[in-house]
C-alpha positions, -999 to +999 in steps of 0.1 A: +369-176+048+331-172+052+309-173+019+283-147+013+258-143+038+224-158+024+191-136+039+171-161+057+134-162+054+114-152+079+103-173+106+074-185+120+070-157+147+078-129+121+053-144+096+025-147+122+031-113+136+028-099+096-004-119+091-020-104+122-009-072+112-027-078+074-059-093+089-059-061+114-056-037+083-081-055+066-105-053+095-101-018+095-105-013+055-140-029+060-147-011+091-146+020+067-175+003+043-197+027+061-185+057+042-187+042+008-172+071-013-137+067+018-138+028+011-139+032-024-110+055-023-090+028-003-101-001-024-081+018-054-051+022-029-054-013-022-050-021-056-025+000-062-003-018-037-014-051-047-003-043-084+033-034-068+032-066-051+027-090-080+055-072-096+078-074-065+067-109-056+050-126-088+020-148-089+031-174-074+046-172-037+048-186+000+036-163+027+072-164+040+081-146+007+050-121+010+065-114+047+096-108+034+084-081+011+063-065+040+094-059+056+109-025+050+078-019+024+067+014+037+090+034+011+079+015-017+042+013-009+040+052-004+055+054-040+030+029-053+001+050-041+018+082-046+015+073-086-020+067-083-030+096-062-007+125-077-034+135-104-063+129-075-040+158-054-038+179-086-073+180-091-086+190-056-062+219-058-075+227-093-113+222-079-106+243-050-087+273-065-118+282-078-124+302-048-093+321-044-101+359-039-077+363-070-091+332-092-092+341-129-100+306-152 
């Protein structure tokens, strides 16, 4: 009877691909610096994801461990960002609501 399967760490090709995507993301983020308000908002979201990464992979990790966390990260990244942006959404709707034809304070 075979033993339990152990999840293998990502190979060099997977790590190289992840690093390429990370670098592309960093470049795209830096290209937003010409719009300071948007850039500031994006940096806040990067910090939210970084905080969640710290909880998930710790402060001491390998690139392979980080690449492993990257696989399938979309769901938890969305959740991490949503926690930090839900109040922004509510505030934006509150601010915009004053323009409603039936607005009452």
